[in-house]
N, C-alpha and C positions, 0 to 999 in steps of 0.2 A: 380418376374422378369417379365417385361412386353414384349409382343411379338412385332415383327415389322409388324405385320398384320395392315394394315391401310384400305384395302379395305372393303366395307360394310360386315358384318357378322351378323347373328343371332345365339344366343345360347339358345337352347331350353331344359328345364329341366323337365322331366317327374316326377310329384309328385302328381298325382290323385289317386294312388292305395290305397286300404284299408290296406295293411300290415297285413293280418288276422294272419299270423304266429308269429307276435310280441305279440298276446295275450294282447293287450293293448288299453284302450280307446283312448289313445294319437295318433295321426296320425303317421305313421312310419316316415316320413320326418321331423317331430319335434322332434324325441328322440335325446338326446344329446351324442355327442362323443367327449371327451377331451374339454368339455366347450362350444361347438358350436353344434346347431342343425345339422342333416345330410344335410338339405337343404342349411343352411348358409356355411357349409364347401365347398360344391360344388360351390355355389355362388361366395365365397371369391376367390377361386383359379382361376375360369374362370374370374372373374372380374378384378383381379390383372394382369392377363396374357392378357387380351383383354379388356382394359378399354373403348373402343369405340364400343363394340358389344352391339347389342339390346338383352337384357336379357329378355326370355319369360319363364314363369313357367306355366305348364298345372296342373291346380287344379282339384279337383273332390271331393273326400271323404273329410268329414270335412272341406270344402273350407273355410268356415268363420274362423276357427282357423288358417289355412295355410296362408290366404290373410293377417290377422292381424299380423302374424309373418313376412311375407314379408313386409309389410308396416314399421314394426319396423326395419328390415334390411336396408330399403331404407332411413329411418331418419338417420342411420349411415353411409350411402353411398350416399349423396345428389347428387353427379355427376354421378351416374349410371342411365343408361336408362332401367328401370325395369318395365315390364307389365306382365299380367297374362290373361290366357285364360281358359274357363271351358271345361273339357271334359263331354260330355252329358252322361246322364244314360239311359240304363245301359252301363255300361264301357265294352268294348269289345275288350281289349288288347292294346299292345303297338302301333300298327299301327292306331287303332282308336284314341288313344291319340294324335298321332301327325297329323291326319285329322283335328283335332279342330284348328291346326294352319292356315288352309286354311280360317277360319272365321275372322281371325284377320286382322283389317284394314291396320296397318303397314306392315304385310307380304303381302297382296294383293297388295300393292304399291311397293313392293320389286322389284329390277331389276332381270330379270332372270339369271343373272350371280352372284348374291348374294349367298355367302357361308352360309350353316346353319349346325352349329353344334348340334347335337343331343346326350343327356346323360341322365342317370338316376338321379333322386333327392336323391338317398340313397347310394351314392358312396363316403364314407367319406374319403378315403385314395387317390383319385385323386390328382395329383401333377401338379404344374405350368409347368414342363417340359413336361409332357404328353399333356397337353392342346395346348402347343406351337407347338409340333410336329404333332398333329392331325389338327390343323388348319392353318398349313402352305398351302399357295395358290396351288390348284390343278394343275396337270399338264394340257397341252392344250386339250389333247383328254378325260380327265377323268371327269367323272360326279359325282363322290362320292368317298370317302376314308373310308374304313373299318378298324377298330382297331381289331386285333386279338391277341391272345397269345396261347403258347402250354402248356399243363397241363399233368402231369403224370397221373393223373385221370380226365377225362373230364366229369364224370357222371353228369347230370343235365344241362350241357350246350349245345348250339346250335352249331353243327359241322360245320365247314367251308368246303364246296366241291369245290375244285379248279378247273379252267381251264387255266392251264398255270399260269401266273402271275396275274390273275384276279380271282374274285369269281364267280363261277357258280350259287351257291345258299347256304343258310344257312338252315340247318336241325334241328328242335328243337327235344330234347330227345325223346319225345313222339311219333314223327313221323318217326324217324330215323330206317333205316334197320340196321340188324346186321353187315353189312359192314361199314355202315356210322357210327354207334357206336365206331368203332375202330379208328376213326379219332381223333387225340389229339389237333389238331387246333381248337380252339374254338372262337366264336363271343363273344365281351366284352360289347355290347349293346351301343357303342360309334360310332358315325358316323360323316362324313362331307359331306353334299349334296349340289349340286347346287340347288337354289331354283326352276329352271326350271324342274328339275328331280322330286322334291316333288310335283308341281303343276300338272305335267303330270301323275305320277304313283300312287300318293296316292289315288285318285278315283277309281283306278283299282284294289285295293286290294280285295281278297276274303276270305271268312271264311271256306274254305274246309279244315278243319284240326281237330284233335281230340277234341279241346276245342272250336270249332266254334267261334274262335276270329280272329280278323285282326292282323296279325303279322307285325311288322315293317321289321323284317328280310325277308320277302317275296319281299320287294322292290329290294333286290339283284338278285333274280331270274327273276323279271319282268325286271330290267335294262339288264340282260344277254340276255333275250329273244328279247329285242328291240335294241340289239346291242350297249347299252350304257356302255361304259367301265368304269371300276372303278379301284382304287388302293388299296393295302392291306399294312397296317402298322402293323408289328408284333411287339408287345411290349414285351420286355424280363424281366420286373419286374411284375409278375402276382400279387404280393401283392398290388399293387398300384390300381387293378381292383377289389379289393374285395368289393362286395356288402353287404347289411345287409337285411337279411329275418327274423330273430328271434333275441331274446335277447342273445342267447349265441354268434351268429355271431357279434352282437354289441359289446359284452365284448371284442371278439378278435380283432375286429378293433380298439377298444377304447385303448386296450393294445398296438397295434402298433403305433397308433397316438401319444399316450404319450411318449412312447420311442423316437419317432422322435422329439418331442418337447424338451424333456431332451437332447437328442444328439445335438440338434442345440444350447442350451444354453451352455452346456459343452465345445462345439468348441468355444464358445465366451468367455470363461473364468470362468464359473460357476462350482463350486466344488460340485458334489453330492457324498455323502458318500456311499449311496447303490441306484443306479438309479431304481432297480427293485421293491424298496419299498417306492417310492415317487409318488406323484400325481401332476402333473403341467399341467394346463389346457393352451391351446392354446392361451388363452386371456391374460396370465401373461406375464409380462416383468421383465427381470432380468439383472442386470448390472454385468460387470466382477468383480471378487473378491468376489462374495456372495458364502456363505456356506450353503448348504442345507443337514441337516442331515436325517437319515432313519425315515419314517414315516410321513413326513411332507406332508400337503395337501395345495395347493396354487391353488385357484380357482378365476374365475370372473376377475374383471379388477385389480388385484393385482400388484402392482410395488414395486420391491425391489431394492433399490439403492447400490452403489458400497461400498464393504467390510461388508455389513450386514451379520449377522449369523441368520439362521433360525433353531432351535433346534429340537430334536426327538419329534415326534407327535404333532407338532404345526400345527394348522389350520388357514390359512390367507385367507379372503373371501372380495374381494373388498377392500382390505387394502394397505396402502402405508406404506413402511419402509423406514427410511431415511438412510444416510451414516453411516456405522460402528455402527449401532444399533444392538441389540441383542434380539431376542425372544427366550425365554428359553422353557424347556421341557413342553409340554401339555398345552400351552397357546391358546387361541382361540380369534382372532381378526376379527371383522366383520364391514366394511364400517366405518373404522376408520383409523387414522395416527399416526405413530410413528416418533418421531424426530431424527435428527442426533445424534448418540452416546447415545441414551437412551436405557435402559434395561427394559425389560418386562418379568414377570415370574420368576419362573416356576409356571404353572397352573393360570396363570392371565386370566381375561375374559374382554375384551374391546368390549362392545356392540355397536350398531350403533351410528355414530355422536359423537365419542370420539377423542381427540386429545391430544397426549403425546408430551410435549415440549423437546427441545433437552438437552440431558444429564440428563434426569429426571429418575426416579427408580419406576417402578410399580412392587411390590414384588408378593410373593406367595399368592394365594387365595385373589386377590384383584380384585374387580368388578367395572368397570366404565360403565356409561350409560349417554350418551349426556353430557359428561363432558370433560372439557379443563383443562389440567395441565401445568403449566408454566415450563420454563427451570430450570433445577437444582433443582426440587421438588423431595421429597422422599415420596411414600405411600408405606411402606416396606411390610405390610403383614396384612391379615385378615381384609380387610376394604371394604365398599361399599360407593361409590360416584355416585350419580345420580342428573342430572340437576344441577351440580355444575361448577363453574368456579374458579380455584385456580391458584394464582399468582406464581411468581418465588421465588425459594430459600425457600420453605415451607417444613417443616418437619411435616409429619402426623404420629402419633404413632399406634401401633397395636389396631385393634378392633375399628376403627373409622366409624361411620355411619351418613351419610346425611338422615335425616327423612323427605323425600321429598313428602310424601303423607300422607294426613289427611282427605281425603274424600270431602274437600271443593274445590270448584272452583274459584280461584282468578284471576282476569284479563282474563278470559277465559281459564285458564289453570288448568288442575287437579293435574299436579305435579309441586312443588313449588321449586323455585331456592335457591342455597346456594353460596355466593360469599366469598372467602378467599383471602385477600390481599397479596402482597410479604412480605416475611420474617417473616411470621407468624410461631408460634410453637403449634402444637396441641398434648397434651398429650394422652396416650393410654386409651383406653376404654371411648371415649367420643362419644356423639351424640349431633349433632345440628338440632334443629327443624325449617324447612323451613317454609316460607321465611326468610332468615336471612343473615346479612352481618357481616363478622369479618374483620376488617380493618388492614391495613398494620402494621407489628410488633406485633400484639396482641399474648397473650399467653393464652392458655386454659388449665386449670389444669386437670390432669389425673382423670378420673372418672366422669366428669362433664357432665350433660346433659343442654345444653345452649338454651335458648328459646328466648333471646333478643339479639339485636345487639351488637356487642364488639367494642368500639372505639379503635383508631390506639394506640399502645404501652400500652394498658391496660391488666391486667390480670384477665381472668374470672375464677370464681370458683362457680360452681353449684353442690354442693352435701351437703348431711346432715353431721352435724357436728359429729365427731367420739366421742363416750363416751365408756370409760373403766370401767366395774363394777368389782371391785377386788374380788376375791374369789367366783365368780358367776358360773365358770365353772364345779366344782364339783356337784353343785345342778342340771345343767343340765344332767350330766351324770347320776345322781340318778333318774331323771325323765325318762329316756329311758328304765330303768330296768322293 
C-alpha cells in the first residue's frame, strides 16, 4: 500500500551496530526472518509505502557485507533511490549514527522543510500501515513526530516523559529515576524529523550519560528546551515494533512474521491443514485453491499455482509447481519446475535445473539432476536421471540409472548427456552409459546396460545370455557345508 506522501522525504535506517548479543559473525541486520534479511524487510515496507523516498542506510560494522547486500537489494528494486553513509568508529550510539547523515551530500542539499523518517534496521515486523501513519505530513507548528507505545512491562525501554501533548524528554532505562521507571509509555526508536531540526540540533548532542554515548533520544529534550514542539503518535500494536537483539528474539519475530504470511495467503484462498506446523517465506507466492499440509517448508522464490497440493513434510526451494500438480510426502524440490497436473513423490528429489512436464509422474525415491522430463512420461520409482532429456509418453521402469560420469571431459563437460526420445519404453533395472541417444519409439529390455545409441523403434538387449545347468543346485548346496 503506497502513501499519498509526495513531498520530499528521507528514510534513514540505522544498520551500523555490532549486534553482539546475536553471538554471530554475521552482521545482525543480515540475519534472515521469514526469507528476508532484517534490513531488507524494513527497506521493503518503507519503499512500498514511500516509493519516492530517498532511502539512506547508515553502515558501520562489517560494512562491506552490508553494502554488498544493499547492492543486491537495489538490483531487485532498480527504481529505488538507495544510498548509504558510514558511521565512523568508534561508534558512539544512535545519535552518533544519525549525525553521519550530516556528511551526506544529498542531505546537505535537502530543503529545511524536508521530512526525515528514522528507524532501526532490525525491525522485521514494521508494517506499511505504521510507516504511512508515521510519515504523514507534520502539523504546521510541529518539528518532529515521536512514535510511542504502552507496555505492561516497559523494562529496558526508554520512558517518554510528557509535558501535555508533547514530549519533554526520553529517559533511557540506565538513566531513569525510580519514578520515571514506573512510566509505561515507551519510545520505539522511530521518528519523523524536519531536516532543519536535525541540522540544528544533531551537532548539539552531548554524551553525559551512563554509556558516554550520543543518544538520538536526547533530541527530544533539546527540542523541548528550544521550544520546538513535536507530535506523539501512540501505536496500539506493540508487536509491530518488536526489535531483534538476540537469536531468541529473532525466532520469536520470525514465528510472528510467518504466521502473518500464512494468514495473508489463507485469506486469499490457500488451505493450510496446520498453520502452526508450516513454514512459508515472505518471498513465496501461492494461488487460490492450493493445499499445504503439515510440515511443508516453502522458501525462496517458490511459486505454487492454482489447485496444486503440497503434501506433508515437502520442501520446496525456489520451485515452481503448476496447476493441479501434486508433490507428495517427503519430497524435496530445489530450483526446479513441475508442470500442470504432474505428480511427484513420495520421497522424490528434484535437484537444481530439473523440469517435469505436464501430467508426468515422478515416483518414490526418484532423483533428477539437471534433467527434463516430457509430458505424460512416467519414472515411477527407484531411479536416477542426471543430465538427461526425456521425451513425452516415455515409460521408465524401476531401477533405471543414467551413468553420466566416467571421469572424462567431453566437449568441456565432466557430466555427459542422455537423450531419450518420445514414446520409448525402458525396462526395469537398466543402465545407459552416457553420452548416449535412445531415439523415438525404442525399447530397452529389462536388465540391460546400454553403451551404444539405439535407433528409432529398435529393441536393445544388452545382457549376458542366460544358461540353465540342470541339477547343479545340489552341488552348490553341498559346497556350502
